[in-house]
C-alpha positions in Angstrom: -92.9 -27.9 20.0 -91.5 -25.0 18.0 -88.0 -24.8 16.3 -85.2 -22.7 17.8 -83.3 -21.3 14.8 -79.8 -19.9 14.9 -78.7 -18.1 11.8 -81.6 -19.8 10.0 -80.3 -23.2 11.0 -82.2 -25.5 13.3 -80.4 -25.4 16.7 -83.1 -27.2 18.8 -86.8 -27.4 19.8 -88.8 -25.6 22.4 -91.2 -28.2 23.7 -94.2 -27.4 26.1 -96.8 -30.0 27.1 -99.6 -30.3 29.7 -99.3 -33.4 31.8 -102.8 -33.5 33.5 -104.9 -34.2 30.4 -104.6 -33.8 26.5 -105.4 -30.5 25.0 -105.3 -28.6 21.8 -103.0 -25.5 21.5 -104.5 -22.4 20.0 -102.8 -20.4 17.2 -102.1 -17.5 19.6 -100.4 -19.9 22.1 -98.3 -21.4 19.3 -97.3 -17.9 18.1 -96.3 -16.9 21.6 -94.2 -20.1 21.9 -92.4 -19.2 18.6 -91.6 -15.8 19.8 -90.1 -17.3 22.9 -88.1 -19.7 20.8 -86.8 -16.8 18.7 -85.6 -15.0 21.9 -83.8 -18.2 23.0 -82.1 -18.3 19.6 -81.0 -14.7 19.9 -79.7 -15.3 23.4 -77.7 -18.3 22.2 -76.3 -16.3 19.3 -75.1 -13.6 21.6 -73.6 -16.2 23.9 -71.6 -17.7 21.1 -70.4 -14.3 19.9 -69.2 -13.5 23.4 -67.4 -16.8 23.6 -65.9 -16.3 20.2 -64.7 -12.8 21.1 -63.2 -14.1 24.3 -61.4 -16.9 22.5 -60.2 -14.4 19.8 -58.9 -12.0 22.4 -57.2 -14.9 24.2 -55.5 -16.0 21.0 -54.4 -12.4 20.2 -53.0 -12.0 23.7 -51.1 -15.3 23.5 -49.7 -14.5 20.1 -48.8 -10.9 21.0 -47.1 -12.0 24.3 -45.1 -14.6 22.5 -43.9 -12.2 19.8 -40.2 -11.3 20.1 -41.0 -7.6 19.3 -42.7 -5.0 21.5 -46.4 -4.5 20.5 -48.8 -1.7 21.4 -52.3 -0.4 20.5 -53.9 3.0 20.8 -57.3 4.6 20.5 -58.4 7.6 18.6 -57.4 9.9 21.5 -53.7 8.8 21.3 -54.2 6.8 24.5 -52.5 3.4 24.5 -55.0 0.6 25.3 -52.7 -2.5 25.0 -49.1 -3.5 25.5 -47.8 -7.1 25.0 -45.6 -8.9 27.6 -42.4 -8.3 25.6 -43.0 -4.6 26.0 -43.6 -5.0 29.8 -40.5 -7.2 30.1 -38.4 -4.6 28.2 -39.5 -1.6 30.2 -39.9 -3.4 33.5 -43.3 -1.7 34.1 -46.8 -3.1 34.8 -49.6 -2.9 32.3 -51.4 -0.4 34.5 -48.3 1.9 34.6 -48.0 1.9 30.8 -51.6 2.2 29.7 -52.9 5.6 28.5 -49.9 7.9 28.2 -47.9 6.3 31.1 -45.5 4.7 28.6 -44.2 8.2 27.5 -42.2 8.5 30.7 -39.8 5.9 29.3 -38.8 8.0 26.3 -35.5 9.8 26.5 -36.1 13.5 27.3 -34.2 14.6 24.2 -36.5 12.5 22.0 -39.8 13.1 23.7 -41.0 16.0 21.6 -40.0 14.4 18.3 -41.9 11.1 19.3 -45.1 12.9 20.2 -45.0 15.2 17.2 -44.4 12.4 14.7 -47.5 10.6 16.0 -49.7 13.7 16.0 -48.7 14.6 12.5 -50.0 11.4 11.0 -53.1 10.8 13.2 -55.3 13.1 11.1 -54.0 11.6 7.8 -54.5 8.0 9.0 -51.1 7.0 7.4 -48.5 4.4 8.3 -45.6 5.9 10.2 -42.3 5.0 11.7 -40.1 6.8 14.1 -36.8 6.2 15.9 -36.2 7.3 19.5 -34.6 6.1 22.7 -36.6 4.1 25.2 -35.5 3.3 28.7 -35.0 -0.4 29.3 -35.7 -2.1 32.7 -32.0 -1.8 33.6 -32.1 1.9 33.1 -30.2 2.0 29.8 -31.7 3.9 27.0 -31.9 1.8 23.8 -32.6 3.1 20.3 -35.9 1.6 19.0 -37.7 1.6 15.7 -41.5 2.2 16.2 -43.8 1.4 13.3 -47.5 2.1 13.4 -50.4 1.2 11.2 -54.0 2.7 11.4 -56.9 0.5 12.6 -60.4 0.8 11.2 -63.7 -0.6 12.4 -66.0 -2.6 10.0 -68.0 0.6 9.3 -64.8 2.3 8.1 -64.4 4.6 11.1 -60.9 5.2 12.5 -60.2 3.3 15.7 -56.6 4.2 16.5 -53.2 2.6 15.7 -51.5 -0.7 16.2 -47.7 -0.8 16.2 -44.5 -2.7 16.8 -41.2 -1.6 18.4 -37.8 -3.1 17.6 -34.6 -2.6 19.5 -32.1 -1.3 16.9 -29.3 -0.1 19.1 -26.9 -2.7 17.8 -27.8 -1.8 14.2 -27.3 1.9 14.8 -23.9 1.2 16.4 -22.9 -0.9 13.5 -24.1 1.8 11.0 -22.1 4.4 12.9 -19.0 2.2 12.8 -19.5 1.5 9.1 -19.9 5.3 8.5 -16.7 5.9 10.3 -15.0 3.1 8.5 -16.2 4.4 5.1 -15.0 7.9 6.0 -11.6 6.5 7.0 -11.3 4.2 4.0 -12.2 7.0 1.6 -9.5 9.2 3.1 -7.0 6.3 3.1 -7.8 5.5 -0.5 -7.6 9.1 -1.7 -4.3 9.8 0.0 -2.1 7.2 -1.9 -4.1 7.8 -5.1 -3.3 11.5 -4.9 0.4 10.7 -4.4 0.4 8.2 -7.3 -1.5 10.5 -9.7 0.6 13.5 -8.8 3.9 11.7 -9.2 2.8 10.1 -12.5 1.5 13.4 -13.9 4.8 15.0 -13.2 6.6 12.2 -15.0 4.2 12.2 -18.0 4.4 16.0 -18.4 8.1 15.8 -19.2 9.1 18.5 -16.7 11.4 16.1 -14.9 13.2 15.0 -18.1 16.3 16.9 -17.2 16.2 15.8 -13.6 16.6 12.0 -13.6 17.1 11.7 -9.9 13.9 13.6 -9.2 12.1 11.4 -11.7 13.3 8.3 -9.9 12.1 9.8 -6.7 8.7 10.3 -8.2 8.6 6.7 -9.4 9.5 5.5 -6.0 6.7 7.6 -4.4 4.2 6.2 -6.9 5.4 2.6 -6.3 5.3 3.0 -2.5 1.8 4.4 -2.5 0.6 1.8 -4.9 1.8 -0.9 -2.4 0.1 1.0 0.4 -3.1 1.1 -1.6 -2.9 -2.7 -2.2 -2.4 -3.3 1.5 -5.5 -1.3 2.4 -7.6 -3.1 -0.2 -6.3 -6.4 1.0 -7.4 -5.6 4.6 -10.9 -4.8 3.4 -11.0 -8.0 1.4 -9.7 -9.9 4.4 -12.7 -8.8 6.4 -15.1 -10.1 3.8 -13.3 -13.4 3.8 -13.3 -13.5 7.6 -17.1 -13.0 7.7 -17.7 -15.6 5.0 -15.2 -18.2 6.4 -13.3 -18.3 3.2 -9.8 -17.6 4.5 -7.4 -20.0 2.9 -3.9 -20.6 4.4 -1.0 -21.9 2.3 1.1 -23.5 5.0 4.7 -24.6 4.8 7.6 -25.2 7.1 9.1 -21.9 8.3 11.7 -20.9 10.8 10.6 -18.4 13.5 13.7 -16.3 12.9 12.9 -15.9 9.1 9.4 -14.8 10.0 10.6 -12.2 12.4 13.3 -10.9 10.1 10.8 -10.7 7.3 8.5 -8.5 9.4 11.3 -6.3 10.7 12.5 -5.6 7.1 9.0 -4.4 6.2 8.8 -1.9 9.1 12.4 -0.9 9.4 12.1 2.3 7.3 8.9 3.2 9.2 10.6 2.9 12.5 13.6 5.0 11.4 11.3 7.7 10.1 9.4 7.8 13.4 12.6 7.8 15.5 11.7 4.4 17.1 14.3 1.8 18.0 13.6 -1.8 17.2 14.8 -4.5 19.7 14.5 -8.0 18.3 15.0 -11.3 20.1 14.8 -14.3 17.6 14.2 -18.0 18.2 15.3 -20.9 16.0 12.2 -23.1 15.9 10.1 -24.5 13.0 6.5 -23.8 12.5 3.9 -25.1 10.0 2.3 -21.8 8.9 1.5 -19.6 6.0 4.6 -17.3 6.1 2.9 -14.4 4.3 0.0 -14.4 6.8 2.2 -14.6 9.9 4.5 -11.9 8.6 1.3 -9.9 8.0 0.4 -10.3 11.7 3.8 -9.4 12.9 4.0 -6.4 10.6 0.6 -5.2 11.7 1.5 -5.4 15.4 4.8 -3.8 14.9 3.4 -0.9 12.8 0.8 -0.2 15.4 3.4 -0.2 18.1 5.6 2.2 16.1 2.6 4.5 15.4 1.7 4.9 19.1 5.2 5.1 20.6 6.9 8.4 21.5 9.9 9.5 19.5 13.1 7.9 20.8 11.4 5.0 22.6 11.9 1.3 21.9 9.6 -1.3 20.4 10.5 -4.9 21.3 9.7 -8.0 19.4 10.5 -11.3 21.0 9.8 -15.0 20.5 10.2 -17.8 23.0 9.3 -21.4 23.6 6.8 -22.0 26.3 4.8 -24.7 27.9 2.0 -25.0 30.5 4.6 -24.6 33.3 6.0 -21.3 31.9 5.8 -18.6 34.6 5.0 -15.0 34.3 1.9 -14.8 32.1 -1.4 -16.0 33.6 -3.1 -16.2 30.2 -0.7 -18.9 29.0 -1.8 -21.8 31.3 -5.1 -22.3 29.6 -3.6 -21.9 26.1 -0.7 -24.3 26.5 -2.3 -27.1 28.6 -2.9 -29.2 25.5 0.3 -28.2 23.7 3.7 -29.6 24.9 5.5 -26.7 23.2 4.2 -23.4 21.9 6.0 -20.3 20.4 4.9 -17.1 22.1 5.4 -13.9 20.2 5.4 -10.6 22.0 5.3 -7.0 20.7 5.9 -4.5 23.4 5.7 -0.7 23.1 6.1 2.3 25.4 3.1 4.2 24.2 0.0 5.7 25.9 -1.6 2.3 26.6 -5.1 1.0 26.1 -8.0 1.6 28.5 -9.3 -1.5 30.4 -12.7 -1.2 28.8 -11.2 -1.4 25.3 -8.7 -4.2 25.8 -11.2 -6.9 24.9 -12.9 -5.0 22.0 -9.9 -3.9 20.0 -9.8 -7.2 18.1 -13.3 -6.6 16.8 -14.0 -5.3 13.3 -13.9 -1.5 12.8 -12.6 -1.1 16.4 -10.1 1.6 17.4 -9.1 2.8 20.9 -9.9 6.4 19.8 -11.8 7.3 16.6 -9.5 10.2 16.1 -6.6 7.8 15.7 -7.9 7.1 12.1 -7.2 10.7 11.3 -4.0 11.1 13.3 -2.3 7.8 12.8 -4.0 6.3 9.7 -5.6 2.8 9.6 -9.0 1.4 9.2 -9.8 -0.4 12.5 -9.4 -3.7 10.6 -5.9 -4.8 11.2 -6.3 -6.5 14.6 -9.4 -8.3 13.5 -7.5 -9.7 10.5 -4.6 -10.6 12.9 -7.0 -12.5 15.2 -8.5 -14.5 12.3 -5.1 -15.4 11.0 -3.8 -16.6 14.4 -7.0 -18.6 15.1 -6.7 -20.3 11.7 -3.2 -21.4 12.8 -4.7 -22.9 16.0 -3.2 -20.1 18.1 -4.5 -17.3 20.3 -3.9 -13.5 20.4 -4.5 -11.1 23.3 -3.2 -7.9 24.8 -2.2 -6.4 28.1 -1.7 -2.8 28.8 -1.1 -0.1 31.5 -2.2 3.4 30.7 0.7 5.7 30.3 3.2 2.9 30.3 2.6 1.0 27.1 1.0 -2.2 25.7 2.1 -5.7 24.9 0.4 -7.8 22.3 0.9 -11.6 22.5 0.1 -14.4 20.2 0.9 -18.1 20.2 1.6 -20.7 17.5 2.0 -24.4 18.0 5.5 -25.6 17.2 6.0 -28.1 14.4 6.0 -31.6 15.8 8.4 -34.3 14.5 5.6 -36.4 13.0 4.5 -33.4 10.9 8.0 -32.9 9.4 7.6 -35.7 7.0 4.9 -33.6 5.3 7.3 -30.8 4.5 7.7 -30.5 0.8 11.1 -30.4 -0.8 12.5 -26.9 -1.0 12.2 -25.3 -4.5 15.3 -23.2 -4.1 18.2 -24.0 -6.5 20.8 -26.4 -5.0 24.4 -25.4 -5.3 27.2 -27.9 -4.5 30.3 -26.1 -3.2 33.6 -28.0 -3.3 36.6 -26.5 -1.5 39.2 -28.0 0.9 39.3 -24.7 2.9 36.6 -24.9 5.7 36.5 -21.1 6.0 35.8 -20.6 2.3 33.0 -23.2 2.5 31.5 -21.4 5.5 31.6 -17.9 4.0 30.4 -18.8 0.5 27.6 -21.1 1.9 26.3 -18.2 4.0 26.3 -15.8 1.0 24.4 -18.3 -1.1 21.8 -19.0 1.5 21.3 -15.3 2.1 20.4 -15.0 -1.6 17.8 -17.8 -1.4 19.9 -20.7 -2.7 20.3 -24.1 -1.0 24.0 -24.8 -0.4 25.8 -28.1 0.2 29.5 -28.2 0.9 32.1 -30.9 0.5 35.9 -30.8 1.1 37.2 -33.1 -1.7 36.9 -34.0 -5.3 35.9 -37.5 -4.5 33.1 -36.4 -2.3 32.0 -33.9 -5.0 31.5 -36.7 -7.6 29.6 -38.8 -5.1 27.3 -36.1 -3.8 26.7 -34.7 -7.3 25.5 -38.1 -8.5 23.2 -38.5 -5.4 21.8 -34.9 -5.1 21.9 -33.7 -8.7 22.5 -30.1 -7.8 21.6 -27.2 -10.1 25.2 -25.9 -10.2 28.6 -26.8 -8.8 31.2 -24.4 -7.5 34.6 -26.1 -7.9 38.0 -25.3 -6.4 41.0 -26.4 -8.5 44.0 -26.8 -6.1 42.9 -29.6 -3.7 44.7 -32.6 -2.3 43.8 -36.0 -3.7 41.5 -35.5 -6.7 42.1 -32.0 -7.8 39.6 -29.7 -9.6 40.4 -30.7 -13.1 40.2 -34.4 -12.3 36.9 -33.8 -10.5 35.5 -32.0 -13.5 36.5 -34.8 -15.8 34.8 -37.3 -13.6 31.6 -35.3 -13.5 31.5 -35.1 -17.3 32.0 -38.8 -17.7 28.8 -39.7 -15.7 25.6 -39.4 -17.7 23.6 -38.1 -14.8 26.1 -35.3 -13.9 27.6 -34.3 -17.2 25.0 -31.6 -17.8 25.3 -29.9 -14.4 26.9 -26.5 -15.0 30.3 -26.1 -13.2 31.8 -22.7 -12.2 35.4 -22.6 -11.2 36.0 -20.9 -7.8 39.8 -20.7 -7.5 42.6 -18.5 -6.4 44.2 -19.2 -9.8 43.6 -16.9 -12.8 42.2 -18.6 -15.9 44.7 -19.6 -18.5 44.8 -21.4 -21.8 43.6 -24.6 -20.2 40.1 -23.1 -19.7 39.5 -23.5 -23.5 40.2 -27.2 -23.2 37.1 -27.5 -21.0 34.2 -25.6 -22.7 31.9 -27.2 -20.1 33.1 -24.6 -17.5 30.4 -21.9 -17.4 32.5 -19.3 -15.6 35.7 -18.6 -13.6 35.5 -16.7 -10.3 38.6 -15.6 -8.5 38.9 -16.0 -4.7 38.0 -14.2 -2.6 34.8 -14.1 -4.7 33.1 -10.9 -5.5 29.5 -11.6 -4.4 27.9 -9.8 -7.3 30.0 -11.6 -9.9 29.4 -15.0 -8.2 25.6 -14.5 -8.2 25.7 -13.3 -11.8 27.6 -16.4 -12.8 25.1 -18.7 -11.0 22.1 -16.9 -12.5 23.6 -17.2 -16.0 24.4 -20.9 -15.5 20.9 -21.6 -14.4 19.4 -19.5 -17.2 21.2 -21.6 -19.8 19.6 -24.6 -18.2 16.2 -23.1 -18.8 16.6 -22.7 -22.6 14.7 -25.8 -23.3 11.9 -25.0 -20.9 8.6 -23.9 -22.3 6.1 -21.8 -20.3 2.6 -21.0 -21.5 1.1 -17.9 -20.0 -2.7 -17.9 -20.1 -3.8 -14.3 -19.3 -6.4 -12.1 -21.0 -4.9 -8.8 -19.7 -2.3 -8.0 -22.3 -0.4 -5.5 -20.1 0.0 -8.0 -17.3 0.9 -10.7 -19.8 3.8 -8.4 -21.1 5.1 -8.0 -17.6 5.1 -11.8 -17.0 6.7 -12.5 -20.4 9.5 -10.0 -19.5 10.1 -11.9 -16.2 10.6 -15.2 -17.9 12.6 -13.9 -20.9 15.3 -12.7 -18.5 16.0 -16.4 -17.8 16.1 -17.4 -21.4 12.9 -19.4 -21.2 10.7 -20.0 -24.2 7.4 -18.1 -23.7 4.0 -18.5 -25.3 0.9 -16.5 -24.6 -2.8 -17.4 -24.8 -5.5 -14.8 -24.2 -8.5 -17.2 -24.1 -9.4 -20.6 -22.7 -9.8 -21.9 -26.2 -6.3 -20.7 -27.2 -4.9 -22.2 -24.1 -6.2 -25.6 -24.9 -5.0 -25.4 -28.5 -1.5 -24.2 -27.6 -1.2 -26.7 -24.7 -1.9 -29.6 -27.1 0.6 -28.3 -29.7 3.4 -27.2 -27.4 3.2 -29.6 -24.5 4.6 -26.9 -22.2 6.7 -27.6 -19.1 4.7 -25.0 -17.0 1.4 -23.2 -17.2 0.7 -19.8 -15.6 -3.1 -19.6 -15.5 -5.6 -16.9 -14.8 -9.1 -18.1 -14.0 -11.3 -15.4 -15.5 -10.9 -15.9 -19.2 -13.1 -15.5 -22.3 -14.0 -18.7 -24.2 -13.7 -21.1 -21.3 -12.5 -20.1 -17.9 -9.5 -21.5 -16.0 -11.5 -24.3 -14.4 -12.6 -25.5 -17.8 -9.0 -25.4 -19.1 -7.8 -27.5 -16.1 -10.7 -30.0 -16.7 -9.5 -30.5 -20.2 -5.8 -30.8 -19.2 -6.7 -33.6 -16.7 -8.2 -35.6 -19.6 -5.0 -35.3 -21.8 -2.7 -38.3 -21.6 0.5 -36.1 -21.5 -0.7 -33.0 -19.8 -2.7 -34.3 -16.8 0.3 -33.7 -14.5 1.8 -30.6 -16.1 3.1 -28.2 -13.4 0.7 -25.2 -12.9 0.9 -21.7 -11.4 -2.6 -20.4 -10.7 -2.2 -16.7 -10.8 -5.5 -15.1 -10.0 -7.2 -12.2 -8.2 -9.8 -14.6 -6.7 -9.5 -16.0 -3.2 -9.9 -19.7 -3.6 -11.4 -22.1 -1.1 -10.1 -25.6 -0.5 -12.6 -27.3 -2.8 -11.7 -24.9 -5.6 -8.0 -25.5 -5.1 -8.6 -29.3 -5.3 -10.4 -28.8 -8.7 -7.4 -26.9 -10.0 -4.5 -29.2 -9.0 -2.5 -30.9 -11.8 1.1 -31.7 -11.2 3.1 -29.5 -8.9 0.6 -26.7 -8.4 1.4 -23.2 -7.0 -1.4 -20.8 -6.0 -0.6 -17.1 -6.1 -3.0 -14.2 -5.5 -2.3 -11.2 -7.7 -3.0 -8.6 -5.0 -1.0 -10.4 -2.3 2.3 -11.0 -4.0 4.9 -8.5 -5.3 6.4 -8.9 -8.8 9.7 -9.9 -7.1 8.0 -12.6 -5.0 6.2 -13.9 -8.0 9.5 -14.2 -9.9 11.3 -15.9 -7.1 8.6 -18.5 -6.4 7.9 -19.3 -10.0 11.6 -19.6 -11.0 12.1 -21.8 -7.9 9.3 -24.0 -9.1 11.0 -24.2 -12.5 14.3 -25.2 -10.9 12.4 -27.9 -9.1 11.0 -29.1 -12.4 14.5 -29.2 -13.9 15.9 -31.2 -10.9 13.0 -33.6 -11.1 13.5 -34.1 -14.8 17.3 -34.8 -14.3 16.5 -37.4 -11.6 14.0 -39.1 -13.9 16.5 -39.5 -16.7 18.1 -43.0 -16.9 
């Protein structure tokens, strides 16, 4: 026997024997056998190499075919020798059709020369390359692809061709195009109001309008309007970011549909008048549990779009109605309302050019517009309807559109009506409560309407006895009192109010047809005297003054590192006679809170030396401040978990870019009035 060696390792033995009789093998015979064994080893080695190569090719083919990208391989003559299954599935061709240069037939004619030149240019330099061109898909559509190639080299270093991958990038290119258009639009929309703001302020700063106060006021108005426009645009852009990240937070409360509609109409009224558009509004008295600012944002957006695309002299209609699953006329409603017993349907209808059928489903997407030229002619960013859809969906509603070219469009959205079992969750209104006592029903009706129009809560009674009773139960913020009444007259009622501990500090304003006389000095508790019929301005001034005097013992701590903004906030509170303190850092806020024990905190979150979260964490551990009322006034958009971390007592969240100074003042002063009422009720 002689050994069979494979790579210098024993693989086996070659055994030869003579069966007839024993013999001795000569050296030449043994040498011949060894040569034969060596040949067997070589043959076995080749067999193993062939099998290994076959397995390697099989693994490569399996991996290549399972890859989600298109793969190819070429030789040194620019002829393709391999395509994976993904390539064949994409093109709908067979391997035989694509091999060599057959695949080139799938390149878009406009891109063919570029694709061929880009490969030829790098072939000699043996460099990596990438190219973008359109390749025909199996359904006949040309798709933009990114083709990346890497040179292949044999073990001896010689060039063997290229191996590459192809990725469908049509969606990416479309998105990039949309973003480019969006950036172009946004840059224009940002520059336009900025130009107006800077121009108006430069004129004012130069002093050339010093002798023209009306023109100066006009310039200020232009600057203010354009600043608001700029804020709205920035808010839309930020809304898109929140939509994509799922961080949209809604501050819901009970709202009347009519109030929402009136709020939106007030915003677009001037725009409609300027464009020569008539607004037709049909309101509905129903309660919803919604974020009023957001729903008004939806209505305003839909109305402004309708106005922009309506011809001069036409009418834009806004309606709201109660519907259910049996409501006729709109096919889309049956699916929407099948699980809701009652739903409010809002409709905004215009008489504009209409929307093409192929755009009706896409216009609610981000960066979408019916016509790209609209961004230049009409303004806008292609974001508004995407924001509307997100807001409506967060309120468990749906939004859609119907349109006929040349006749106009109607945008619909639904909101579920507030059910009775939800109404117990409605927080007490923070508006000041005024108790009106007058024996004349017509006076009660008129004055009550005026008060409610100005944001007050109004309760009316017809006698002095009822005034004393309701004042003790409701603890109003102010009382309007008639003098000449049957039964207990006004003076007797006033005396009874001042005798009771829990009503003696309620400010009383006389509302009478009598002129004041010497008897007024006998009752210094009377805050003012208004003659009937009341002048609305004087009445409101008297109420504001009475409520302001109530606030003189209220302490508010403003925690804000921006000194200019702090000065604005301080001026707001000083108008109401409130004691104001200011801290610029988190450390100062903690120190002042401990020393002052404020009745209300206005807190920014981004602060030096401890942020707003750290300040709240400290307040929660304080035995007298853990329930202090708090207004979080920040530029950040807070999620639910962050809001939970910041809650103390009565907590109000306001976003700097989303609320006007007037709205800030109204909501914070209303909160203070709530605090005062709560304090009065808590007194023994």
